[in-house]
C-alpha positions in Angstrom: -20.4 25.5 -42.6 -16.5 25.4 -42.5 -16.5 27.8 -39.5 -18.9 25.5 -37.7 -16.8 22.5 -38.3 -13.7 24.4 -37.1 -15.5 25.4 -33.9 -16.7 21.8 -33.2 -13.2 20.5 -33.9 -11.6 23.0 -31.5 -14.2 22.1 -28.9 -13.5 18.4 -29.3 -9.7 19.0 -28.9 -10.3 21.1 -25.8 -12.6 18.4 -24.4 -10.0 15.7 -24.9 -7.3 17.9 -23.3 -9.4 18.8 -20.2 -10.5 15.1 -19.8 -6.9 14.0 -19.7 -6.0 16.8 -17.4 -8.9 16.0 -15.0 -7.9 12.3 -15.0 -4.4 13.2 -14.0 -5.9 15.4 -11.3 -8.1 12.5 -10.0 -4.9 10.4 -9.5 -3.7 13.1 -7.1 -6.4 12.0 -4.7 -4.3 9.2 -3.2 -4.2 7.6 -0.7 -7.5 5.7 -1.1 -10.0 6.0 1.7 -12.9 3.6 2.7 -15.5 5.7 1.0 -13.7 5.4 -2.4 -13.2 1.6 -2.1 -16.5 0.6 -0.6 -18.2 -0.4 -3.9 -15.1 -2.4 -4.9 -15.3 -4.3 -1.6 -19.0 -5.1 -2.1 -18.3 -6.3 -5.7 -15.6 -8.6 -4.4 -18.0 -9.9 -1.7 -20.7 -10.6 -4.4 -18.1 -12.5 -6.5 -16.8 -14.6 -3.7 -20.0 -15.0 -1.5 -22.9 -14.6 -3.9 -25.7 -12.1 -4.1 -26.6 -12.5 -0.4 -23.4 -10.6 0.5 -24.8 -7.0 0.1 -27.6 -7.9 2.6 -25.0 -8.8 5.2 -22.9 -5.7 4.6 -23.3 -3.0 7.2 -23.8 0.2 5.2 -23.4 3.7 6.5 -26.4 6.1 6.2 -25.0 7.3 2.9 -25.3 3.8 1.4 -25.2 4.3 -2.4 -27.7 1.4 -2.8 -29.5 3.0 -5.8 -27.2 5.9 -6.7 -24.0 4.0 -7.4 -24.1 0.2 -6.5 -26.0 -1.0 -9.7 -23.6 0.9 -11.9 -20.4 -0.1 -10.2 -21.2 -3.8 -10.2 -21.2 -3.6 -14.0 -18.1 -1.3 -14.0 -16.0 -3.6 -11.9 -17.1 -6.7 -13.8 -15.7 -5.0 -16.9 -12.7 -3.2 -15.4 -11.8 -5.6 -12.5 -10.8 -4.2 -9.1 -7.5 -2.4 -8.7 -6.3 0.9 -7.2 -6.5 2.5 -10.6 -10.0 1.3 -11.4 -11.2 2.6 -8.0 -9.8 6.1 -8.7 -11.2 6.0 -12.3 -14.6 5.2 -10.8 -14.7 8.5 -9.0 -13.3 10.3 -12.1 -16.2 8.9 -14.2 -18.7 10.2 -11.7 -17.0 13.6 -11.9 -17.2 13.5 -15.8 -20.9 12.7 -15.7 -21.5 15.5 -13.3 -19.6 17.9 -15.5 -21.8 16.8 -18.4 -24.9 17.3 -16.4 -23.8 20.7 -15.3 -23.4 21.6 -19.0 -26.9 20.4 -19.7 -28.2 22.3 -16.8 -26.6 25.5 -18.2 -28.2 24.7 -21.6 -31.6 24.3 -20.0 -31.3 27.7 -18.3 -29.6 29.7 -21.0 -30.8 27.9 -24.1 -27.3 28.2 -25.4 -24.9 25.4 -26.4 -22.0 27.8 -26.2 -22.5 28.5 -22.5 -23.1 24.8 -21.9 -19.8 23.9 -23.6 -18.0 26.5 -21.6 -19.5 25.1 -18.4 -18.4 21.6 -19.4 -14.8 22.7 -20.0 -14.6 24.8 -16.8 -16.0 22.0 -14.7 -13.3 19.6 -15.9 -10.6 22.1 -15.1 -11.4 22.1 -11.4 -8.4 22.1 -9.1 -7.1 19.0 -7.1 -8.6 20.6 -3.9 -12.0 20.6 -5.5 -11.8 17.1 -7.1 -9.9 15.4 -4.3 -10.9 14.2 -0.8 -11.2 17.7 0.7 -13.6 18.7 -2.0 -17.0 17.5 -3.4 -16.6 17.1 -7.1 -15.2 13.5 -7.3 -14.7 12.3 -3.8 -16.3 11.3 -1.6 -18.1 9.2 -4.2 -21.1 8.8 -1.9 -22.2 12.4 -2.1 -20.9 13.0 -5.6 -22.7 10.0 -7.1 -26.0 11.0 -5.6 -25.6 14.6 -6.7 -25.6 13.4 -10.3 -29.3 12.6 -9.6 -29.6 16.1 -8.0 -28.4 17.8 -11.2 -30.6 15.6 -13.3 -33.6 16.4 -11.1 -32.9 20.1 -11.3 -33.0 19.9 -15.1 -36.3 18.0 -14.9 -37.7 20.6 -12.4 -36.8 23.6 -14.7 -38.4 21.9 -17.7 -41.4 21.0 -15.6 -41.9 24.6 -14.6 -41.3 26.0 -18.0 -43.1 23.8 -20.6 -44.2 20.7 -18.7 -43.0 17.8 -20.9 -44.4 14.4 -20.1 -41.1 13.0 -18.9 -40.2 15.9 -16.5 -42.3 14.9 -13.5 -41.4 11.1 -13.6 -37.8 12.1 -13.8 -38.0 14.4 -10.8 -39.8 11.6 -8.8 -37.2 9.1 -9.8 -34.3 11.4 -8.7 -36.0 12.2 -5.4 -36.5 8.5 -4.7 -32.9 7.4 -5.6 -31.3 10.3 -3.8 -33.4 10.2 -0.7 -32.8 6.4 -0.2 -29.1 6.6 -1.0 -28.0 9.6 1.0 -29.7 11.4 3.9 -27.7 14.5 2.9 -29.8 14.6 -0.3 -33.0 15.3 1.6 -31.9 18.7 2.8 -29.9 19.6 -0.4 -32.6 18.6 -2.9 -35.7 16.8 -1.8 -37.1 19.4 0.6 -36.4 22.4 -1.7 -37.9 20.5 -4.7 -41.1 19.7 -2.7 -41.3 23.3 -1.6 -40.9 24.7 -5.1 -43.4 22.2 -6.5 -45.9 23.3 -3.8 -45.4 27.0 -4.4 -44.7 27.0 -8.1 -48.3 27.6 -9.3 -48.4 30.8 -7.3 -44.9 32.0 -7.9 -45.0 31.4 -11.7 -48.6 32.2 -12.4 -49.0 34.8 -15.2 -52.3 36.2 -16.5 -53.1 35.9 -20.2 -52.7 39.6 -20.8 -49.1 39.6 -19.5 -48.3 36.5 -21.5 -49.5 38.2 -24.7 -47.5 41.3 -24.0 -44.3 39.3 -23.3 -44.9 37.2 -26.4 -45.0 40.4 -28.5 -41.8 41.7 -26.9 -40.0 38.4 -27.7 -40.9 38.6 -31.4 -38.2 39.9 -33.7 -38.5 43.5 -34.8 -39.8 44.3 -38.3 -38.4 47.8 -38.4 -36.2 48.6 -41.3 -32.7 49.9 -41.0 -32.4 53.6 -40.2 
């Protein structure tokens, strides 16, 4: 029990350290660009001109309407608009994606240790990966929508493995949000997911005899020590 608490305490300290480090890295992404500040501009427009303002805004194709706008309206209402809050917006998306990457590793490996390692390594990404030349925090358009990509992959793996009731609705929600919010998402996620869902019954089909054999192999051995 003591060993477990020591491990969890060490993990908590490392998490705080890498979170602080990644926040400092995010502030190295200056100067701001239009992609980073778009949600702040829309929030200011809603405050000064009402809820009709978003319908008068000319969005790019990667519009963030569902992937980011609902969340940032709440965020800026709480944090207000400033250069720091705009950067922290991108950093928070980065942290969420690091968490989802850890959950994805847990889904694949069934190991919290590998998930924790993935979380820590993701937060230690370099400025080139987090900043404007990279994809982990900026541009926020692609990075925010990819949070739904990671969540959808987790749902897809669970759907193919043990088919919980929530998996398919989660996949459909992620496909809808991502496809509407960013055309890039269609090629990166939607098309592959539809292809896998179509071919999955054939690719993952296993007859009953093979399943019984695999089940016996997975059981712990009852042989005594030699």
